[in-house]
C-alpha angles and dihedrals in degrees: 000000000000123000119246114246102166097252122125108265138165123226120254113245113278104358103079093219129117124265137063136256132226125204112201112197123186115211117259123260111299131202115274120278111270129184090227093058123059111235090240090060099049111130129212119278122234089265091050092051088054097044099047095066089048088057089053092049090051090052091049094045089049093050091243104137105153123227090223138005127218109197134181109243094232116121095245094052093046091049092047093054094042090055094042094047091055087075093057120091093220111018112212127235115279130211118195103210118190090211089071096062111107094329135151122259095256090062091048089052091050092052092047092048089050098045103029106068112113093020125105102198122024126179121209116197111198154127141281136280093030098047092045091049091048092051093047092045098048097044105087096152143018138099107336094233091054092047089051092050092048092051092046094064149294114254124207112277087016125144131206120190114205125188112214110196093182094054129229093309091062102051106146139135111299094006095119138072118220108231101171143001123192139169134169088256089064 
C-alpha cells in the first residue's frame, strides 16, 4: 500500500505494508470560556461528555487502537481521552505533553517526530487551530471528498486518520494520505 523509500518504517496495524498512521483527535466540546476559569482548566460540557465516548467507540469499531497517545495536558483534552479510551479493550499508554497545549502545527510535528519512531499508530489529542492546520497541511492525497472535509474544518470530538508512508522522520506538508475522517455529527 505504501511505496518503499528505504527509510526505517514500522507497519501499520493489520495491513502488513510499510509506513505509519496518525490519529488526530480534537477534544470534545468544552464549557464556554469564562473569565473566572483559566482556559487550560475548562472542562467538558454535557455534550462533550456524551460525544467523547462515541469517539472511542468509533475508534474501537474501526480497529484503530493506537500504540501510544500524545495528549495536551489541558483539562478538556485529558477528559476527552479518558472517556474515549474507556471504549478500547486495551487502552494504550498516554503522555500529557505541555508542548501540545494550544500550539502551532510545526511544534506538533516536532513532538510527533520525537515520540513516534518505533510506533505504528499514534494518536494526538489536541486543540484547534493547531490540530486542524496540521491535518490540512499533512494531507496531500486521499479521496477527494475526504480531503475536502479535512480542509473544511475539524469539529469537536472529531478524528482524522492520516497514513504517512515516509514514517515519522518524513513529516512534511503534503506527506500524508487522509484515510478517514469522523465526527459525532456523521
